[in-house]
C-alpha positions as CSV (number, residue, x, y, z in Angstrom):
1,M,-31.7,-9.9,-50.4
2,V,-30.6,-13.5,-50.2
3,G,-27.3,-15.5,-48.5
4,D,-25.6,-16.5,-45.6
5,V,-25.1,-13.7,-42.5
6,L,-22.0,-14.0,-40.1
7,L,-21.3,-12.0,-37.5
8,D,-18.5,-9.3,-37.6
9,E,-16.4,-8.1,-34.6
10,D,-14.5,-5.3,-34.7
11,V,-11.5,-5.1,-32.0
12,R,-10.1,-1.4,-32.3
13,G,-7.6,-0.1,-29.7
14,G,-4.0,2.0,-30.1
15,A,-1.1,0.1,-30.1
16,R,2.1,1.9,-29.0
17,R,4.3,-0.3,-27.4
18,L,5.4,-4.2,-28.4
19,S,4.6,-7.7,-26.7
20,P,7.9,-8.7,-24.3
21,D,7.2,-12.4,-25.7
22,G,7.6,-11.8,-29.4
23,P,8.1,-9.2,-31.8
24,V,4.0,-8.0,-32.1
25,P,2.4,-4.9,-31.1
26,V,0.5,-5.1,-27.9
27,V,-3.4,-3.1,-28.5
28,D,-4.8,-1.4,-25.3
29,V,-8.4,-2.7,-26.5
30,E,-10.7,0.4,-26.3
31,E,-13.7,-0.8,-27.8
32,T,-15.4,-4.0,-29.9
33,R,-17.8,-3.1,-32.4
34,R,-20.5,-5.5,-33.8
35,R,-22.3,-5.8,-37.1
36,A,-23.5,-8.2,-39.4
37,G,-21.4,-9.6,-41.9
38,G,-22.0,-11.1,-45.1
39,A,-25.5,-11.1,-46.9
40,G,-26.6,-8.9,-43.3
41,L,-23.6,-6.1,-44.0
42,A,-25.0,-6.0,-47.9
43,A,-28.6,-5.6,-46.6
44,G,-27.5,-3.0,-44.3
45,L,-25.6,-1.1,-46.6
46,L,-28.7,-1.2,-49.3
47,A,-30.9,0.1,-46.6
48,S,-28.9,3.2,-45.3
49,A,-28.8,4.0,-49.0
50,G,-32.3,4.4,-49.1
51,H,-33.8,1.4,-50.6
52,E,-36.3,-0.8,-49.1
53,V,-34.5,-4.1,-48.4
54,V,-36.4,-7.9,-46.9
55,L,-32.9,-10.1,-45.9
56,V,-34.2,-13.4,-46.6
57,T,-31.6,-15.9,-44.6
58,V,-30.7,-18.6,-41.5
59,L,-29.6,-18.0,-38.2
60,G,-27.9,-20.1,-35.6
61,D,-29.4,-20.8,-32.1
62,D,-26.5,-19.7,-30.0
63,D,-25.0,-16.9,-27.7
64,A,-23.3,-15.3,-31.1
65,G,-26.6,-15.7,-32.9
66,T,-28.6,-13.8,-30.3
67,R,-26.0,-10.8,-30.6
68,L,-26.5,-11.2,-34.4
69,R,-30.2,-10.5,-34.3
70,D,-29.5,-7.8,-31.8
71,V,-27.9,-5.7,-35.2
72,L,-29.7,-7.0,-37.6
73,T,-32.9,-5.5,-35.2
74,G,-32.9,-1.9,-38.3
75,T,-33.6,-4.7,-41.8
76,E,-36.5,-6.9,-41.9
77,V,-35.7,-10.3,-41.6
78,V,-36.7,-13.2,-42.8
79,A,-35.4,-16.4,-41.3
80,G,-35.1,-20.0,-40.8
81,P,-33.0,-22.4,-38.7
82,S,-28.8,-22.3,-40.1
83,G,-28.4,-26.0,-38.0
84,S,-24.6,-24.5,-37.2
85,L,-23.1,-22.4,-35.3
86,T,-23.1,-18.9,-36.3
87,P,-19.6,-17.6,-38.1
88,V,-17.9,-14.5,-36.5
89,K,-15.2,-12.7,-37.7
90,R,-13.5,-11.1,-35.3
91,R,-10.8,-8.4,-36.4
92,L,-8.1,-6.7,-34.3
93,L,-7.1,-3.2,-35.1
94,A,-4.4,-1.1,-34.1
95,G,-5.8,2.2,-35.2
96,A,-6.8,2.1,-38.9
97,H,-4.9,-1.0,-39.0
98,V,-6.2,-4.6,-39.0
99,V,-3.2,-6.7,-37.5
100,A,-5.1,-10.1,-37.0
101,R,-8.4,-12.1,-38.0
102,M,-9.6,-15.0,-36.1
103,D,-12.8,-16.7,-37.3
104,E,-15.3,-18.5,-35.2
105,G,-17.5,-21.7,-36.2
106,C,-16.4,-20.4,-40.4
107,G,-15.8,-24.2,-41.2
108,A,-18.5,-26.3,-42.9
109,G,-21.5,-27.0,-41.1
110,A,-24.8,-28.4,-41.8
111,R,-26.6,-27.3,-45.3
112,P,-29.6,-25.2,-44.1
113,E,-33.1,-25.5,-45.6
114,S,-34.7,-23.0,-46.8
115,T,-38.4,-22.2,-45.6
116,A,-41.8,-21.7,-47.4
117,E,-41.7,-17.9,-45.4
118,M,-38.7,-17.5,-47.1
119,R,-39.1,-18.4,-50.3
120,A,-42.5,-16.3,-50.2
121,A,-40.7,-13.6,-49.3
122,L,-38.4,-13.6,-52.8
123,E,-42.1,-14.0,-54.7
124,R,-42.2,-9.7,-53.8
125,A,-38.9,-8.5,-54.4
126,D,-38.5,-5.8,-56.9
127,A,-34.8,-7.7,-57.4
128,V,-32.6,-10.1,-55.8
129,L,-29.4,-9.6,-54.9
130,V,-27.5,-13.6,-53.8
131,S,-24.9,-12.8,-51.3
132,D,-23.5,-16.7,-51.5
133,Y,-20.8,-16.8,-48.8
134,G,-20.3,-20.5,-49.2
135,R,-22.2,-21.2,-46.1
136,G,-25.1,-23.5,-48.0
137,L,-27.5,-22.0,-48.1
138,C,-27.9,-21.0,-51.5
139,E,-27.4,-24.8,-52.5
140,D,-30.9,-25.6,-51.0
141,P,-32.9,-27.0,-54.2
142,A,-36.1,-25.3,-53.4
143,L,-34.5,-21.8,-53.4
144,R,-32.8,-21.8,-56.0
145,E,-36.0,-23.0,-57.7
146,A,-37.8,-19.9,-56.3
147,L,-34.9,-17.6,-57.3
148,R,-34.4,-19.0,-60.9
149,L,-38.2,-18.1,-61.4
150,R,-37.7,-14.9,-60.0
151,A,-34.7,-14.5,-62.4
152,A,-37.2,-14.4,-64.9
153,A,-38.9,-11.6,-63.8
154,V,-36.6,-9.5,-62.5
155,P,-32.9,-8.4,-62.1
156,V,-31.0,-10.9,-60.0
157,V,-27.3,-10.4,-59.2
158,W,-25.3,-12.8,-57.5
159,D,-22.4,-12.1,-55.3
160,P,-20.6,-15.7,-55.6
161,H,-18.2,-17.2,-53.4
162,P,-14.9,-19.9,-54.6
163,R,-17.5,-22.5,-52.1
164,G,-20.2,-21.1,-52.4
165,A,-23.1,-22.6,-55.4
166,Q,-23.2,-22.3,-59.0
167,P,-25.9,-19.4,-59.9
168,V,-28.8,-20.1,-61.4
169,S,-30.1,-19.8,-64.8
170,G,-31.0,-16.1,-65.9
171,V,-29.3,-14.1,-63.5
172,A,-29.0,-10.5,-64.9
173,A,-24.9,-10.2,-63.9
174,V,-22.6,-12.6,-61.3
175,T,-20.2,-10.3,-59.6
176,P,-16.8,-12.1,-58.6
177,N,-14.0,-9.4,-57.0
178,A,-10.6,-10.5,-58.6
179,A,-9.4,-12.9,-56.5
180,E,-12.7,-14.8,-56.7
181,A,-12.7,-15.1,-60.5
182,A,-9.3,-16.0,-60.6
183,A,-10.1,-19.0,-57.8
184,L,-13.1,-19.5,-60.0
185,T,-11.8,-19.9,-63.5
186,G,-8.6,-20.5,-62.8
187,T,-7.3,-17.4,-64.9
188,P,-5.8,-14.5,-63.4
189,A,-7.9,-11.4,-63.3
190,D,-5.4,-8.8,-62.7
191,D,-6.7,-5.8,-65.0
192,C,-8.5,-5.4,-67.7
193,R,-7.1,-7.9,-70.1
194,T,-6.7,-10.4,-67.4
195,A,-10.6,-9.9,-65.8
196,T,-11.6,-10.0,-69.5
197,R,-10.3,-13.1,-70.6
198,A,-11.9,-14.6,-66.7
199,A,-15.4,-12.9,-67.5
200,A,-15.7,-14.9,-70.5
201,A,-14.6,-18.0,-68.7
202,L,-17.2,-17.3,-66.3
203,L,-20.0,-17.0,-69.0
204,R,-18.6,-20.0,-70.6
205,T,-19.5,-22.2,-67.5
206,W,-22.4,-20.4,-66.1
207,P,-26.0,-19.2,-67.0
208,A,-25.2,-15.8,-66.2
209,E,-26.7,-12.8,-68.7
210,A,-23.2,-10.9,-67.7
211,A,-19.8,-11.3,-65.2
212,V,-18.7,-8.1,-63.2
213,V,-15.2,-8.6,-61.8
214,T,-14.2,-6.1,-59.7
215,L,-10.8,-4.4,-59.5
216,G,-10.3,-3.0,-56.3
217,G,-9.1,0.4,-56.6
218,E,-9.1,0.4,-60.0
219,G,-12.7,-0.5,-61.2
220,A,-14.9,-2.5,-62.5
221,L,-14.7,-4.9,-65.9
222,A,-18.4,-5.9,-67.1
223,L,-18.8,-8.4,-70.1
224,E,-22.4,-9.2,-71.1
225,R,-22.7,-12.1,-73.3
226,G,-22.0,-11.7,-76.8
227,G,-21.1,-8.2,-76.0
228,L,-17.5,-6.2,-76.1
229,P,-15.8,-5.8,-72.5
230,L,-16.3,-2.3,-70.5
231,F,-13.8,-1.5,-68.1
232,A,-15.7,1.4,-65.3
233,P,-12.3,3.3,-64.0
234,V,-12.8,4.2,-60.1
235,H,-11.9,8.1,-61.1
236,R,-10.7,9.4,-57.2
237,T,-9.2,6.5,-55.3
238,A,-9.6,6.5,-51.7
239,A,-7.4,5.2,-48.7
240,G,-9.6,3.4,-46.5
241,D,-10.9,0.0,-44.9
242,A,-12.2,-1.8,-47.9
243,C,-14.1,-4.1,-45.8
244,G,-17.6,-4.5,-47.4
245,A,-16.5,-2.5,-50.5
246,G,-17.7,-5.4,-52.5
247,D,-21.1,-6.1,-50.7
248,R,-21.5,-2.1,-51.4
249,F,-20.8,-3.0,-55.2
250,A,-22.9,-5.9,-55.6
251,G,-25.8,-4.1,-54.0
252,S,-25.7,-0.6,-55.8
253,L,-25.3,-2.7,-59.5
254,C,-28.5,-4.9,-58.0
255,A,-30.2,-1.3,-57.4
256,H,-29.4,0.7,-60.4
257,L,-30.5,-2.3,-62.7
258,A,-33.1,-2.9,-61.1
259,A,-34.0,1.0,-61.8
260,G,-33.9,0.1,-65.3
261,A,-30.3,1.2,-66.1
262,P,-28.1,-0.8,-68.0
263,L,-25.6,-3.2,-67.3
264,G,-22.9,-0.4,-68.0
265,R,-23.8,2.7,-66.4
266,A,-25.2,0.5,-63.7
267,T,-21.8,-0.7,-63.5
268,E,-20.2,3.0,-63.7
269,A,-22.4,3.8,-60.3
270,A,-21.7,0.6,-58.6
271,V,-18.1,1.6,-59.1
272,A,-18.3,5.5,-57.9
273,E,-20.8,4.1,-54.9
274,A,-18.3,1.9,-53.6
275,A,-15.3,4.0,-54.1
276,A,-17.3,7.0,-52.4
277,F,-18.4,4.4,-49.6
278,I,-14.8,3.6,-48.8
279,A,-14.0,7.4,-48.6
280,A,-16.8,7.9,-46.0
281,G,-14.7,5.2,-44.2
282,G,-15.9,2.5,-45.3
283,V,-18.0,-0.2,-42.3
284,G,-16.5,1.9,-39.6
285,A,-18.5,5.2,-40.6
286,P,-21.8,6.2,-39.1
287,A,-24.8,5.3,-41.3
288,Q,-25.0,8.8,-43.3
289,E,-24.5,7.6,-46.8
290,T,-27.3,8.9,-49.3
291,A,-28.1,6.8,-52.3
292,E,-26.0,10.0,-54.0
293,H,-22.5,8.9,-55.2
294,G,-19.3,10.7,-56.2
295,L,-16.3,11.8,-54.0
296,G,-18.1,15.3,-54.7
297,T,-21.4,14.5,-52.6
298,S,-21.3,16.3,-49.5
299,N,-21.2,13.4,-47.2
300,S,-18.2,11.6,-48.9
301,L,-16.4,14.1,-49.1
302,D,-16.7,16.1,-46.1
303,A,-15.2,12.6,-44.9
304,R,-12.5,12.7,-47.4
305,L,-11.2,16.1,-46.1
306,E,-11.8,14.8,-42.3
307,T,-9.7,11.8,-42.9
308,V,-7.1,13.9,-44.7
309,R,-6.8,16.1,-42.0
310,A,-7.0,13.9,-39.2
311,Q,-3.4,12.4,-40.8
312,G,-2.0,15.6,-40.8
313,G,-2.4,16.4,-44.4
314,T,-3.1,20.0,-46.2
315,V,-6.6,20.4,-48.1
316,V,-6.5,22.8,-51.2
317,A,-9.4,24.3,-53.0
318,T,-9.1,26.8,-56.1
319,G,-12.4,27.7,-58.2
320,G,-13.9,29.3,-61.4
321,C,-16.0,28.8,-64.3
322,F,-13.7,26.3,-66.3
323,D,-15.9,26.7,-69.2
324,L,-13.6,25.7,-72.1
325,L,-10.7,23.8,-70.4
326,H,-7.5,25.2,-71.6
327,A,-3.3,24.9,-70.8
328,G,-3.9,27.8,-68.5
329,H,-6.3,25.8,-66.1
330,A,-4.2,22.4,-66.4
331,R,-1.3,24.5,-65.3
332,T,-2.9,25.8,-62.6
333,L,-4.5,23.0,-61.1
334,A,-1.7,20.7,-61.4
335,A,0.3,23.4,-59.1
336,A,-2.5,24.0,-57.1
337,R,-2.4,20.1,-55.8
338,R,1.2,19.9,-55.7
339,L,0.4,22.0,-53.0
340,G,-1.6,19.6,-50.6
341,D,-2.8,16.4,-50.1
342,V,-6.4,16.6,-51.7
343,L,-7.1,19.6,-54.4
344,V,-11.3,20.1,-54.5
345,V,-12.5,22.6,-57.7
346,C,-15.5,24.9,-56.8
347,V,-17.5,25.3,-60.2
348,N,-20.0,28.1,-60.8
349,S,-23.1,26.9,-61.9
350,D,-24.5,27.4,-65.0
351,A,-26.7,30.4,-63.9
352,S,-23.6,31.6,-61.8
353,V,-21.7,31.5,-65.4
354,R,-24.5,33.3,-67.4
355,R,-24.7,36.4,-64.7
356,L,-21.1,36.9,-64.8
357,K,-20.0,36.0,-68.5
358,G,-23.4,36.8,-70.3
359,P,-26.4,35.2,-71.9
360,G,-24.2,33.1,-74.5
361,R,-22.0,31.5,-71.7
362,P,-21.4,28.7,-71.0
363,F,-20.3,27.2,-73.7
364,V,-19.9,23.3,-71.7
365,P,-23.1,22.5,-69.1
366,Q,-22.0,22.1,-65.3
367,E,-22.4,18.4,-65.6
368,D,-19.6,18.2,-68.4
369,R,-17.3,20.5,-66.2
370,V,-17.0,18.9,-63.2
371,A,-16.5,15.4,-65.6
372,L,-13.8,16.9,-67.4
373,L,-12.7,18.5,-64.3
374,E,-12.3,15.3,-62.6
375,A,-11.2,13.1,-65.1
376,L,-8.2,15.2,-64.4
377,A,-5.6,13.3,-62.2
378,C,-4.5,16.4,-60.3
379,V,-8.6,16.8,-59.3
380,D,-9.8,14.9,-56.0
381,A,-13.3,16.3,-56.3
382,A,-15.5,19.4,-58.3
383,V,-18.2,21.1,-56.3
384,V,-20.7,22.9,-58.3
385,F,-21.7,26.2,-56.3
386,E,-24.9,28.5,-57.6
387,E,-23.8,32.0,-56.1
388,D,-21.5,34.6,-57.8
389,S,-18.7,34.0,-55.0
390,P,-17.6,30.0,-53.9
391,E,-17.6,31.4,-50.3
392,R,-20.3,29.7,-48.8
393,T,-18.8,26.4,-50.2
394,L,-15.5,27.8,-48.9
395,E,-16.8,27.8,-45.3
396,R,-17.9,24.4,-46.1
397,L,-14.7,23.1,-47.1
398,R,-12.8,25.2,-44.9
399,P,-9.6,24.7,-46.7
400,D,-5.8,25.4,-45.5
401,L,-5.4,27.1,-49.0
402,W,-7.2,28.9,-51.4
403,V,-5.3,28.3,-54.6
404,K,-5.7,31.2,-57.9
405,G,-3.8,32.0,-61.3
406,G,-0.7,34.8,-60.6
407,D,-3.0,37.3,-62.3
408,Y,-5.0,37.6,-59.6
409,T,-3.5,39.6,-56.1
410,A,-4.6,39.0,-52.8
411,D,-6.4,42.2,-52.6
412,S,-8.7,40.9,-56.1
413,L,-9.7,37.9,-54.2
414,P,-12.6,38.7,-51.8
415,E,-12.6,35.0,-50.5
416,T,-8.9,36.6,-48.8
417,E,-10.3,37.5,-45.7
418,L,-12.8,34.7,-45.5
419,V,-10.0,32.2,-45.5
420,S,-7.7,33.7,-42.9
421,R,-10.8,33.3,-40.5
422,W,-10.1,29.5,-39.7
423,G,-5.8,30.0,-40.4
424,G,-6.2,29.5,-44.2
425,Q,-3.8,31.0,-46.6
426,T,-4.5,32.5,-50.2
427,V,-1.3,31.6,-53.0
428,T,-0.9,32.5,-55.9
429,V,0.5,30.0,-58.7
430,P,2.2,30.8,-61.9
431,F,-0.3,31.3,-64.8
432,L,0.1,30.5,-68.8
433,P,-0.4,34.1,-70.6
434,G,-2.6,34.6,-73.4
435,R,-4.5,31.4,-72.5
436,S,-8.7,32.4,-71.7
437,T,-11.9,30.8,-72.6
438,T,-12.5,34.0,-74.4
439,S,-9.5,33.9,-76.8
440,L,-10.3,30.0,-77.2
441,A,-14.3,31.2,-78.5
442,A,-13.3,33.9,-80.5
443,A,-11.0,31.9,-82.3
444,R,-13.3,29.6,-82.6
445,Q,-15.8,32.0,-84.1
446,A,-13.3,33.4,-86.7
447,A,-12.8,30.0,-87.6
448,G,-16.6,29.7,-88.7
């Protein structure tokens, strides 16, 4: 991990009145949270996801630099002197809303030089993420030569900055966001089509093997040199603090490339992990994220449901085998989603389906059933359970509403009593008669 480090401070409080001096909220400060920003944040996020990380950077010799060193204690740091004031980015938040941002020492400073110890740390890296925040470290000739040599041996991902340095030759991928890609190329990058043109322009200019343009809540566009563009969508968009999502994406991409994944698969995984990071609360969440990804993972899904409840929303759940998706399933799921703010589908595992339906089932393995369900716009997450009944999963999720098709009655559902224990309710929705997996399977068998 190489790059510029900043000190990020979040000043948080409640805002319940306007200032008499002007139409601005008065924030009653309750706490100040500090964390490493820039390459420091990217390193911390990679470490919290279970990766061994060494941060190669420069640090200022001032009070802010001391505070920055204090928050970097959980990461191995190999640092030289920056020769400049430590940049501080301070956000003022009223609740979850950013009211203002105040920057200190973020202007141009003396260009730092790498030390022999910093360059030596790169030689033992299995992969390198360069997080360039335009502070000059990535312009150092000796460091650039060390990065060029390492790029010939291991994946190097370069997260660029419009005021930063050009990537060295041989990097596996550059990862600008849409605004950065537009600033670097003069080409808008607002959607898949325009991002493709911006990525192609970057590859004409920079000696990188691929360009991956992140598109916020839409996903990312990846273009390999000489290849076709690949769009990796966000399957489940989550509202939340997006601060640090770009660092989480770049770090994830680097980690998956280091593990041998091709660019397309690494991009898809990085998009999912960045989305899960936001759903789990972003930089304001406790350091509990794992290397898993997707809203169906335990930590991120639980955090999403907590957010929905904190905002007064309704959590809806339904369940079943969903072996062969049909119109009856689609109608039930769409109706269930309209009853609340988030819909979680509890899905029988393959072993559970075999016990319930017989040795010839399921027709579709659980991983594919989950993927099909989560591809539906009305489904926010799908969770696999191993038992014959989803009761243990429901105890964890504690939905406000448990929804089933209208062919069930409350008495025929063993989950009804369980859901009522925490104040939940069982609801049925209309179903389409004659639509079932069994009838589909029979029709397929009759057709040969």
